[in-house]
Phi, psi and omega in degrees: 000321179297314179298317178300320180293318179296320179295319179297318177297320180296317179296319181296317178296321178298314179295318177298318181296319177296319180295316178299317181297320181294319181286321187278336185298316175299324178295319178297316176299323175300313179297315179299315180298331182283354182251002178250179177267169185296323183299319181297321181287314182296324183282356177074028181248027182293119177281183182257013178236154183297152181260188186270003187253026183301300185293324180296313183292316183287327174296321182295313184288326184284320190240347182249314182099177178249115186295333185278343186232301180235139182271348181265142175291160182292334177301322177293317179298319180295321178295317177301312181297321180297311179301315181296314182294319180292319180296317180295313182298308182294319179299314178298320179295315181298311182295318186291315183293321179291318181292317180296320178299317180295319185291322185279316193252356177249141179251107180219159183302140175061034179297312180287331176296320178296319177300316182289329175296318176297318183295322181296335180294349174299333178276001181235071178291171186298330180296330181283322184253033188297318186291308180297325179294316178297323182294318179294315180298320179295315181295330179276003179067035183255012174293143178059037176227160178293326177297317179294327180289321193254316189302316180296345183256007187284317185298139185216111173288329179298314180294320178300315180297316183297313180290323178300315179298322180292316181297329179291343179273351179287127181300143179293340180297330178294323178291318179297318180295324178293322177293320178297322178285358180084016180279132176279181183299318182292318180296318178299318178294316186284319187266340183244308187287316182297312176300325179288340186263009185303313184292321177293322177296318179296318179298316181291325180296316179298315180298314185284328176298312178296322178299315180290319181296323186269005180301136179238305189295313183297309176299329179299325180277320188281318186272104178259342179261146179298330182289345181250008180293143170270167186290331177294318176293322178300320178297316181297319180292336178284338181263100181272174185297315182272124179301329182293336183265350183277126176274083188300326179295326178284322178296320179291322177296321176294321179296321177295316178296324180294335181279337189296310181299312178301318179297319179298315181296318179295317182295314185294321187254022186299314183297311179295324179298312181294316180297322181294332182268326189248344183285125184261330180263104181273000000 
């Protein structure tokens, strides 16, 4: 039995190693390409080890920019993406947790109808309602602003559903005990529900931060100035029609920088993220 178990573990590790290699190899190639010059990449002579232009390429994209495609440095684009992703993630969490709390713990007419109306909006993502949303943002003068980038994407039926299902698992005795102690609705929410919701909040934050960071279509419409470009749009602008004109080493360096914040968020919040998604007994 011991030998069989060791053999099973060995097979599992081999499969995992192969899977990691398949996923990591394109990322490694991207990093390697970001450390060489354009001629090496265009000629198809890219080696599998880093080149001598690491600091030069990354300094240029971060603080200088690429003169042929975007005039703004990538540091500005990363800041724009960060503000957008943080605003979307925090805004979605606040709206979702408050709406779910109201649906579960308040008794008002058409309570379930309101929930189902929120739920149905899952079938209406921003890509479906892109024209009316853009028209409203334009009429409000929010083009080329952080408000225009983030506010239309804040509402989240997914977050409301997630928090509602979690709140339904909370024993009614907690609510009764809070009432006996003289706690009002807000105090019960702040002192009891929020601490119990930390793992769910963390899971939703990770998902929504990555969602906001990777947005492409909406920032493409809203950001008409180079100073308001997000990093995803910046990568697209660096890749021009003709391969000979594309500064691939700078595009690859930008792609590597674009991966860092989402990866950092996932690593830092990994434990809370996994608990928030799979833990059933709160």
